[in-house]
C-alpha positions as CSV (number, residue, x, y, z in Angstrom):
1,M,16.3,-2.9,-11.7
2,S,18.5,-4.0,-8.8
3,D,16.4,-2.0,-6.3
4,I,13.2,-3.9,-7.1
5,P,12.4,-6.0,-4.0
6,N,12.7,-9.7,-4.3
7,H,9.8,-10.8,-2.1
8,T,10.0,-14.4,-1.0
9,T,6.3,-14.4,-0.2
10,D,3.8,-15.7,-2.6
11,R,0.8,-14.5,-0.6
12,W,-0.5,-10.9,-1.0
13,L,-3.5,-9.1,0.4
14,S,-5.4,-7.3,-2.3
15,F,-7.4,-4.1,-1.9
16,R,-9.2,-1.8,-4.2
17,L,-8.4,1.8,-4.9
18,G,-10.6,3.3,-7.5
19,G,-11.2,0.7,-10.2
20,Q,-7.8,-1.0,-9.7
21,L,-6.6,-3.8,-7.5
22,Y,-3.4,-3.3,-5.6
23,A,-1.7,-5.8,-3.2
24,A,0.8,-5.7,-0.4
25,P,2.8,-8.7,0.8
26,L,0.8,-10.6,3.4
27,D,3.8,-10.9,5.7
28,Q,3.9,-7.0,5.9
29,V,0.2,-6.6,6.7
30,S,-0.1,-6.5,10.5
31,E,-3.9,-6.0,10.5
32,V,-6.9,-4.5,8.8
33,I,-9.1,-2.2,10.8
34,R,-12.2,0.1,10.2
35,D,-11.6,3.7,9.3
36,G,-11.8,6.0,12.3
37,E,-11.0,9.4,13.5
38,L,-7.6,10.8,12.7
39,T,-5.7,13.7,14.1
40,P,-4.5,16.0,11.3
41,V,-0.8,16.9,11.1
42,P,-0.3,20.6,10.1
43,G,2.2,21.0,7.2
44,A,2.3,17.3,6.4
45,A,2.5,15.8,2.9
46,A,-0.8,16.0,0.9
47,D,-1.3,12.2,1.1
48,L,-0.9,12.0,4.9
49,L,-4.4,12.0,6.3
50,G,-3.2,12.3,9.9
51,I,-2.2,10.1,12.8
52,R,-4.1,7.7,15.0
53,H,-3.5,5.9,18.2
54,L,-3.4,2.2,17.9
55,R,-2.8,0.2,21.1
56,G,-0.3,2.7,22.5
57,R,1.4,3.6,19.2
58,I,1.1,6.7,17.1
59,V,0.5,5.5,13.5
60,P,0.6,7.8,10.4
61,V,-2.2,7.1,8.0
62,L,-1.8,7.7,4.3
63,D,-4.6,8.2,1.7
64,G,-4.0,5.3,-0.7
65,R,-5.7,7.2,-3.6
66,R,-3.6,10.4,-3.1
67,R,-0.4,8.4,-2.6
68,L,-0.9,6.5,-5.9
69,G,-2.0,9.6,-7.8
70,L,-5.6,8.4,-8.3
71,P,-8.7,10.6,-8.3
72,E,-10.1,11.3,-4.9
73,T,-13.7,10.7,-5.7
74,H,-15.0,7.5,-4.1
75,G,-18.1,6.0,-5.7
76,G,-18.1,2.8,-3.6
77,D,-19.6,1.9,-0.3
78,A,-18.2,4.0,2.6
79,H,-18.8,1.0,4.9
80,E,-16.1,-0.9,3.0
81,V,-13.4,1.6,3.5
82,R,-10.6,0.1,5.7
83,L,-7.2,0.9,7.0
84,V,-4.5,-1.6,6.1
85,M,-1.8,-1.5,8.7
86,L,1.5,-2.1,7.0
87,S,4.7,-3.0,8.8
88,H,8.3,-2.6,7.6
89,G,10.9,-3.2,10.2
90,P,10.0,-1.2,13.3
91,H,7.7,1.1,11.3
92,L,3.9,0.8,11.2
93,V,1.9,2.9,8.7
94,G,-1.8,2.8,7.9
95,L,-3.1,3.0,4.3
96,R,-6.7,4.0,3.7
97,V,-8.2,1.8,0.9
98,D,-11.7,1.7,-0.7
99,A,-12.2,-2.0,0.0
100,I,-10.4,-5.2,0.9
101,G,-10.1,-7.8,-1.8
102,D,-8.9,-11.4,-1.8
103,L,-5.7,-13.1,-0.8
104,V,-3.7,-13.4,-4.0
105,H,-1.3,-16.4,-4.4
106,A,1.6,-15.7,-6.8
107,Q,4.5,-17.5,-8.1
108,G,7.6,-15.4,-8.8
109,A,7.6,-16.4,-12.4
110,E,4.2,-14.9,-13.0
111,I,5.1,-11.4,-11.7
112,A,5.8,-9.0,-14.6
113,P,7.5,-5.6,-14.4
114,P,5.3,-2.6,-13.9
115,P,3.9,-0.8,-17.0
116,P,6.2,1.8,-18.5
117,G,5.8,5.4,-17.1
118,G,5.3,5.0,-13.4
119,A,8.4,3.0,-12.8
120,A,10.5,5.9,-14.0
121,R,9.6,7.8,-10.9
122,H,12.0,7.2,-8.1
123,D,9.3,6.8,-5.4
124,D,6.9,4.7,-7.5
125,P,5.7,2.0,-5.1
126,V,4.4,-0.4,-7.8
127,H,7.2,-2.9,-8.5
128,G,5.3,-5.5,-10.5
129,V,2.0,-6.7,-11.8
130,L,0.3,-10.1,-11.6
131,P,-2.4,-11.4,-13.9
132,W,-5.5,-11.9,-11.8
133,Q,-9.1,-12.8,-12.7
134,G,-9.1,-11.3,-16.2
135,G,-7.2,-8.2,-15.2
136,F,-4.1,-7.6,-13.1
137,V,-3.1,-6.7,-9.5
138,A,-0.4,-4.1,-9.0
139,L,2.1,-5.3,-6.4
140,L,3.4,-2.7,-4.0
141,D,6.7,-2.2,-2.3
142,V,5.7,-1.3,1.3
143,R,8.9,0.6,2.0
144,R,8.5,2.8,-1.1
145,L,4.7,3.2,-0.6
146,C,5.3,4.4,3.0
147,R,8.4,6.4,2.0
148,L,10.5,4.7,4.6
149,P,14.3,4.7,4.4
150,L,16.4,1.8,3.3
151,E,17.7,-0.2,6.3
152,S,21.2,1.0,5.5
153,E,20.0,4.6,5.6
154,A,18.1,4.2,8.9
155,A,21.2,3.2,10.9
């Protein structure tokens, strides 16, 4: 359990993927933009939709559904699809989500460990769950979600 991040933030941006709410730490969300044209990357991982140019930077964009192992069918409103731009250190990665939710305010004591099963995977990005509006929000580790190296490995 020592590799579970200890976020000092209590504010998270929630978004919907399928019928589930997920959230990323607000301090790691650089912006939310409309979905747009992407350039495919031949031979890339199945969950990498492509790259896009964003103010002079080339940004990889992940499919949130594929990355989290969810069905690819989208029954929601296509006009609500957004790209959440996540930052971790010098890295910027886009995540396509079905819709943006609310800001979630959490206290560290309310965060429970993830349900058994997924946490056994080394690359599972869900590091906790938070009760929210009669259900729960799965809290994501941006570094694991985007498959970025630990700071000590990046040097």
